[in-house]
C-alpha positions in Angstrom: 122.0 92.4 94.0 122.6 95.7 92.7 120.0 98.6 94.1 118.6 101.7 92.5 118.1 104.6 93.8 115.6 107.2 91.8 113.2 110.3 93.8 110.2 110.7 91.6 110.0 113.8 89.4 106.3 113.2 88.7 103.6 116.6 88.2 100.6 115.7 90.4 97.3 117.1 89.2 96.7 117.7 93.0 97.6 118.4 96.9 97.7 114.6 97.2 100.5 113.5 95.6 104.4 113.5 97.5 107.2 112.4 95.1 109.5 110.3 97.3 112.8 109.0 97.0 112.3 104.7 96.0 114.8 101.4 95.8 114.0 99.7 93.3 115.5 96.5 92.7 115.6 96.9 88.6 115.7 99.8 87.2 112.5 101.8 86.0 110.9 100.4 83.2 107.8 99.0 80.6 104.5 99.0 83.0 105.9 98.5 87.0 108.6 98.4 88.7 108.8 96.2 92.3 109.9 98.8 95.5 111.9 97.6 98.2 112.0 101.0 100.1 111.1 104.7 100.2 112.1 107.8 101.8 109.0 109.8 102.6 109.6 113.2 101.1 110.7 115.8 103.9 112.7 112.4 105.6 116.0 111.1 105.7 114.5 107.9 107.6 114.6 104.6 105.3 111.3 103.0 105.2 111.6 99.0 104.5 108.6 97.0 103.5 107.9 93.5 104.9 106.4 92.8 101.2 107.9 94.5 98.2 105.6 97.2 96.8 105.4 96.8 93.6 104.3 99.7 91.4 102.0 100.7 88.6 104.7 103.3 86.3 101.5 105.4 84.2 102.4 108.0 84.5 104.9 108.7 86.6 108.5 109.9 86.1 112.1 108.9 88.3 115.5 110.5 88.7 118.0 108.1 89.5 120.1 109.4 92.1 122.8 106.6 92.5 
């Protein structure tokens, strides 16, 4: 199964937003996507989710890295 690696490029209106790198099982499209893992901003360590996390894509943007 091919994994899709995307960096979030969302412009947040407050200082609480952070753009991480996510590993998805499919390309982000439509209303939601399932994330398998992520790399927090400023880190190089991959954090795998115990249970895949469903992300709401409303208002969020991503660019493909690999």
